[in-house]
N, C-alpha and C positions, 0 to 999 in steps of 0.2 A: 636558538631557542624558539624561533617562530613556530616550529612544528607543534609545540605544546601550548601555543597561545590560547586555544579554545578548550583546553583540557579542564579548566576550572568549572566551566558551566555544565560539565557532564557529571557532577557530583550526584545529581539525581537524574539518572539516564532517561527516565520515562515518567509520565504522569497518567493517572487513571482518568479516563474520560468520565464525565459526570453523568451522562445519560446511558443506561444500559441499552443494548440493541434490542430489537424485537424478540430475539431468541432468549433474552434475559442475561446474556453474557456481557460483562463489563470489560471492554477492550482497553488497552493502553495505547498511548501515543508518544512519539518522541517529544522531548522537553520543549523544543521550539516548533513543534508540529511540522517537521521536515519530511514526514512520512510520504507525502505526495511526491516529493522530489526523488525519494529513494525507491519507490515502487518499481520503476523500470530497471534500476540497478539490481534489486533483489531478484528480479526475474531474468537477469542476464541479458537484457536488451541493450544496455549501455554499461560502460565502466564507471565506477565511482569517481575516478580521476577526471572524467569528462565533465562532471558537475563542478569540480574545483577549478579546472583550467579554462573553462568557458568554451570547450569544444562543442557543447550543445547549448541551445538557448531554451527559454521557457516555452516558446511555441512548440518546439519539438517534444519537450517533456510533457506538455499538455496533450499532444497528439498520442504519445505512447500511453499515457494514463487513460485516455479515451478508449484506445484499443484494448487495454487491460480490462476496463469496465465492461466493454461489449463482450469480451470473451467470458468474463465471470457471469454476466447476466445470461448469456446463451447456455452456459453450463448449468446454471441454476434452473433455467426453464426446461432443459433436457431432463435433469434429475427429477423435477416436479412432474413432468409428463410420465416418466418411467414409474414413479411412485403411484400416480393415479391409475396407470395401466395395471399395476400390481394389485391395487385395491379392487379393481373391477373383476379381476380373475379369481378372487377369493370367494 
């Protein structure tokens, strides 16, 4: 029965973040704010089981999250640059 030990806390799987983003979108977060831990899992960088069995430590999770942030920021800057070029050509 240990497998279902945490099932009760998932009755409300997510919570609404109180502050909308700059774009006006209200994002949701995991109930216990584990989003940060699962970002590398969702991007296929590590397996979810690795979080549970201790195969990876928080320093590694932090490094992976930093890499994700850098990639996202660079993509944003590229798209902003392309949008500005498009406006200049009109």
